[in-house]
C-alpha positions as CSV (number, residue, x, y, z in Angstrom):
1,X,99.0,123.7,32.5
2,X,98.5,126.8,30.6
3,X,99.6,127.1,27.1
4,X,102.4,129.6,26.5
5,X,101.0,130.3,23.1
6,X,98.2,132.1,24.8
7,X,100.4,135.1,26.1
8,X,102.5,137.6,24.5
9,X,106.3,136.8,24.0
10,X,107.2,138.8,27.4
11,X,105.6,139.3,30.5
12,X,106.6,140.3,34.2
13,X,105.5,138.3,37.1
14,X,105.2,139.8,40.6
15,X,106.3,137.1,43.1
16,X,105.1,137.6,46.8
17,X,107.7,136.8,49.5
18,X,107.3,136.0,53.1
19,X,109.3,135.3,56.3
20,X,113.1,134.7,55.7
21,X,112.8,135.2,52.0
22,X,111.2,138.5,52.5
23,X,113.9,139.5,54.9
24,X,116.7,138.3,52.7
25,X,115.5,140.5,49.8
26,X,114.3,143.5,52.0
27,X,111.1,143.6,50.1
28,X,107.7,141.8,50.0
29,X,107.8,141.2,46.3
30,X,110.0,140.8,43.5
31,X,109.2,141.5,39.8
32,X,110.6,138.9,37.3
33,X,110.4,139.2,33.5
34,X,109.7,136.0,31.7
35,X,110.3,135.6,27.9
36,X,109.3,132.5,26.0
37,X,108.8,130.0,28.8
38,X,106.3,130.9,31.3
39,X,106.6,128.1,33.8
40,X,107.5,128.1,37.5
41,X,110.8,126.4,36.5
42,X,111.7,129.5,34.3
43,X,110.4,131.8,37.2
44,X,112.8,130.1,39.6
45,X,115.7,130.7,37.3
46,X,114.6,134.4,36.9
47,X,114.3,134.9,40.5
48,X,117.9,133.7,41.0
49,X,119.0,136.3,38.6
50,X,116.7,139.1,39.8
51,X,117.1,138.5,43.6
52,X,120.5,136.7,44.2
53,X,119.8,136.8,48.1
54,X,117.1,134.2,47.4
55,X,119.5,131.6,45.9
56,X,119.9,129.6,49.2
57,X,116.1,129.2,49.6
58,X,115.2,128.5,45.8
59,X,116.2,124.8,45.9
60,X,113.7,123.9,48.5
61,X,111.0,126.6,48.2
62,X,107.7,126.0,46.4
63,X,105.5,128.2,44.4
64,X,101.8,128.9,45.0
65,X,99.9,130.1,42.1
66,X,96.4,131.6,42.8
67,X,96.6,130.1,46.4
68,X,97.5,126.6,45.2
69,X,100.8,124.9,45.4
70,X,102.0,123.9,42.0
71,X,104.8,122.0,40.3
72,X,107.7,123.6,38.4
73,X,106.2,122.6,35.3
74,X,102.9,124.6,35.9
75,X,102.2,127.4,33.4
76,X,101.9,131.0,34.8
77,X,99.3,133.2,33.1
78,X,98.9,137.0,33.0
79,X,97.5,138.2,36.2
80,X,98.1,135.2,38.3
81,X,99.1,135.7,42.0
82,X,102.4,133.9,42.6
83,X,104.1,133.5,45.9
84,X,107.4,131.8,46.9
85,X,106.8,129.8,49.9
86,X,110.0,128.8,51.8
87,X,110.5,125.8,53.9
88,X,108.8,126.1,57.2
89,X,109.1,123.9,60.3
90,X,107.3,123.8,63.5
91,X,106.1,121.6,66.2
């Protein structure tokens, strides 16, 4: 996990969206400001505020940071590529 102390007190994370989440928002990305806590958990809360249309998906969606699935406790760094990956099914 990345130490939040390594970053300025505020940063903006650009979250890439795909599939139903992208359609719900009507955009392929959402910019979310983060203050003191720079974890995926804080990002999840910030996304709910920045894009209320994502609320139904946020409980089950996962984050990928730099092409790797991560836990909500994972620290996000300046310049990281972050994607919200919704639930998928198939057969």
